[in-house]
C-alpha positions as CSV (number, residue, x, y, z in Angstrom):
1,M,99.5,64.2,107.3
2,M,102.1,64.5,104.5
3,F,99.2,64.9,101.9
4,R,98.1,67.8,103.9
5,A,101.3,69.1,104.0
6,G,102.2,68.3,100.3
7,G,98.6,70.3,99.3
8,V,99.4,73.1,101.9
9,L,102.8,73.9,99.6
10,K,101.2,73.3,96.3
11,L,98.4,76.2,97.5
12,A,101.0,78.2,98.5
13,A,102.9,78.0,95.4
14,L,100.1,78.7,93.1
15,I,99.4,81.6,95.3
16,S,102.9,83.2,94.9
17,A,102.6,82.6,91.3
18,F,99.0,84.4,91.2
19,L,100.2,87.0,93.3
20,L,103.5,87.7,91.1
21,A,101.0,87.8,88.2
22,V,98.9,90.2,89.5
23,F,102.0,92.4,90.6
24,L,103.4,92.3,86.9
25,A,100.2,93.0,85.6
26,F,99.9,96.4,87.1
27,Q,103.3,97.2,86.4
28,L,102.6,96.5,82.4
29,L,99.6,98.7,83.1
30,E,101.3,101.6,84.7
31,I,104.2,101.3,81.9
32,N,101.3,101.1,79.1
33,L,100.0,104.1,80.9
34,D,102.9,106.2,80.8
35,F,103.1,105.5,76.8
36,K,99.4,106.3,76.1
37,L,98.8,108.9,79.0
38,G,99.1,111.9,76.9
39,N,96.9,110.6,74.2
40,V,94.6,109.9,76.1
41,I,94.6,113.0,77.9
42,S,95.2,115.2,74.7
43,R,91.7,113.3,73.4
44,S,89.7,114.7,76.7
45,V,90.5,118.2,76.2
46,P,87.2,120.0,74.8
47,A,88.3,121.8,71.4
48,S,87.3,125.1,73.2
49,E,90.1,124.8,75.5
50,G,92.9,124.0,72.6
51,S,94.7,126.9,73.9
52,M,95.3,124.8,76.9
53,K,95.5,121.3,75.3
54,P,98.6,119.5,76.4
55,V,101.3,118.6,74.2
56,R,101.7,115.5,73.3
57,Y,105.2,113.9,72.0
58,K,105.3,110.7,69.7
59,C,105.8,107.8,71.7
60,G,105.0,109.7,74.9
61,L,108.0,111.2,75.2
62,S,108.7,113.9,77.7
63,K,110.2,116.3,75.0
64,A,109.9,116.5,71.1
65,C,112.9,115.1,68.7
66,P,114.8,117.8,66.9
67,A,114.6,117.7,63.3
68,G,116.3,114.8,61.9
69,H,115.7,112.4,64.6
70,F,113.6,109.8,65.1
71,A,111.7,109.1,68.8
72,F,111.6,105.8,70.4
73,K,110.8,104.8,73.7
74,M,111.0,100.9,75.1
75,A,111.2,98.6,77.9
76,S,112.2,95.6,78.9
77,G,110.7,92.8,79.8
78,A,108.9,91.7,83.1
79,A,110.5,88.8,84.9
80,S,109.1,85.8,82.4
81,V,105.2,86.9,82.7
82,V,105.2,90.6,80.7
83,G,106.8,91.0,77.4
84,P,109.2,94.2,76.3
85,R,107.8,96.8,73.9
86,V,109.0,99.0,71.5
87,C,107.8,102.2,70.4
88,L,109.4,104.3,67.3
89,E,107.9,107.2,65.8
90,D,104.5,106.6,67.6
91,K,104.4,103.1,66.4
92,F,104.8,99.9,68.5
93,L,107.0,97.7,66.6
94,M,107.0,95.1,69.3
95,S,104.9,94.0,72.2
96,S,102.9,91.3,74.3
97,V,99.9,92.9,72.3
98,K,101.4,92.6,69.0
99,N,102.3,88.9,69.9
100,N,105.7,89.5,68.1
101,V,108.2,89.2,71.4
102,G,109.6,85.7,73.4
103,R,112.1,84.8,75.5
104,G,115.3,86.2,75.2
105,I,116.5,88.9,73.0
106,N,113.7,90.6,71.1
107,I,115.3,92.9,68.1
108,A,113.7,95.3,65.7
109,L,115.7,96.7,62.7
110,V,114.7,100.2,61.3
111,N,116.1,101.9,57.9
112,G,118.3,104.6,59.4
113,R,117.4,106.9,56.6
114,T,113.5,106.5,56.6
115,G,112.5,105.1,59.9
116,D,110.7,102.3,57.9
117,V,111.0,98.7,60.1
118,I,112.8,96.2,58.0
119,K,112.1,93.4,60.2
120,T,111.2,92.4,64.1
121,D,112.3,89.1,65.9
122,F,113.2,87.4,69.0
123,Y,115.7,84.8,69.9
124,D,115.3,82.2,72.8
125,M,119.2,82.8,75.1
126,W,117.6,79.9,77.5
127,A,116.5,76.8,75.5
128,G,117.2,78.1,71.8
129,D,120.6,77.8,69.8
130,V,122.7,80.9,69.1
131,A,123.6,80.3,65.7
132,P,120.9,81.8,64.0
133,F,121.2,84.6,66.3
134,I,124.9,85.4,65.1
135,K,123.6,84.9,61.3
136,F,120.8,87.5,61.7
137,L,123.7,89.7,63.6
138,K,126.0,88.9,60.6
139,E,123.3,89.9,57.9
140,I,122.3,93.2,59.3
141,E,122.9,96.2,57.1
142,E,125.3,98.9,56.8
143,G,123.1,102.2,58.7
144,T,120.5,100.1,60.3
145,I,118.9,101.0,63.2
146,V,119.5,98.3,66.1
147,M,116.5,98.0,69.0
148,M,117.2,95.5,71.1
149,A,115.1,94.6,74.7
150,S,115.7,91.5,76.9
151,F,112.8,89.5,78.0
152,D,113.4,86.5,81.0
153,D,116.9,85.5,80.5
154,P,119.1,87.4,77.7
155,S,122.6,85.7,78.1
156,T,122.8,81.9,78.7
157,K,123.2,80.7,75.4
158,L,125.0,84.4,74.1
159,N,128.5,83.2,73.4
160,D,131.7,85.3,72.6
161,E,130.9,85.7,69.2
162,A,127.3,86.8,69.4
163,R,128.5,89.4,72.2
164,K,131.2,91.2,70.0
165,L,128.8,91.6,66.9
166,I,126.3,93.3,69.5
167,A,129.5,95.3,70.9
168,D,130.2,96.4,67.0
169,L,126.9,97.7,66.9
170,G,127.6,100.0,69.7
171,S,126.9,98.2,73.1
172,S,129.0,98.9,76.2
173,A,126.9,96.3,78.3
174,V,126.7,93.2,76.4
175,N,130.2,91.4,77.6
176,N,128.6,91.7,81.2
177,L,125.2,90.6,80.4
178,G,124.3,87.9,82.7
179,F,121.5,85.3,83.6
180,R,118.2,86.7,84.0
181,D,119.6,90.7,83.5
182,N,117.6,93.2,81.9
183,W,119.0,95.3,79.2
184,I,117.7,97.8,76.4
185,F,119.8,98.9,73.8
186,V,120.0,101.0,70.8
187,G,122.6,101.0,68.4
188,G,123.6,100.6,64.5
189,K,125.6,99.0,62.1
190,G,128.7,101.0,61.3
191,I,128.4,103.0,63.9
192,K,131.8,104.9,65.2
193,T,131.6,105.2,68.5
194,K,129.6,103.5,71.6
195,S,126.0,104.0,71.9
196,P,124.6,106.6,74.4
197,F,121.2,104.6,74.1
198,E,121.9,101.9,76.6
199,Q,120.7,100.2,80.2
200,H,121.6,97.1,82.1
201,I,120.7,96.1,85.4
202,K,122.0,93.0,87.1
203,N,120.4,90.1,88.3
204,S,120.8,90.5,92.2
205,A,118.8,88.8,95.2
206,D,119.8,92.1,97.1
207,T,118.2,94.2,94.6
208,N,115.6,92.1,92.3
209,K,112.2,93.7,92.4
210,F,110.4,90.5,91.3
211,D,111.6,86.9,93.0
212,G,114.3,86.1,91.0
213,W,114.1,89.0,88.0
214,P,115.4,92.4,88.4
215,E,112.8,95.4,88.1
216,V,111.4,96.7,84.4
217,L,113.7,99.2,82.3
218,E,112.6,102.3,80.6
219,M,114.1,104.0,78.0
220,E,113.5,107.2,75.7
221,G,115.3,109.0,73.4
222,C,115.9,110.6,70.0
223,V,117.9,108.7,67.5
224,P,120.0,110.7,64.9
225,Q,118.4,109.9,61.1
226,R,120.7,108.6,58.9
227,Q,121.9,111.6,56.3
228,D,124.1,110.0,53.9
């Protein structure tokens, strides 16, 4: 009888995990469709109807960025299943498809003058070591655009020194970042004010969309190009 009960519990756990994975897969599909839908629609319109062709903006933004700005769109990870996505100027810099995302804090460094990607990386803040992350943050050069997105847990190993270095990049929320919170942020090295490009949602059993994780965050905007 005990064997049967144990088997039933294992089966229930497997079914629950399967349903979560399916749900998150649909969430990813929805986000990817949102990123790419404008491109699909524009290709489907016959050439003879060019006057009615929907306008598609870079990264699928809702409107075009002004001159001297970089268009971006990004999403945090979904639970521990689907990694974050970062798009800049119509190019995906980080995603599960590119296989360059991982648990913790995912980062893309971009040249603030040209928009060229300098480096992408991720740091495990659950089982990893914060020291390499601190070294990475200290080596960011002046004028660099910094794009960060959480996946699973971004904060367990995040100490005061690391939080201050991120705050110096323009983050207002990093000091309140907790276990399994979702967070997306765009800042810069040498920024003089707090960045307007940041979203943060707490991990809370009362509001979580997934079992143990908050809902996915999405953000789009136009980052000013560095002129000096």
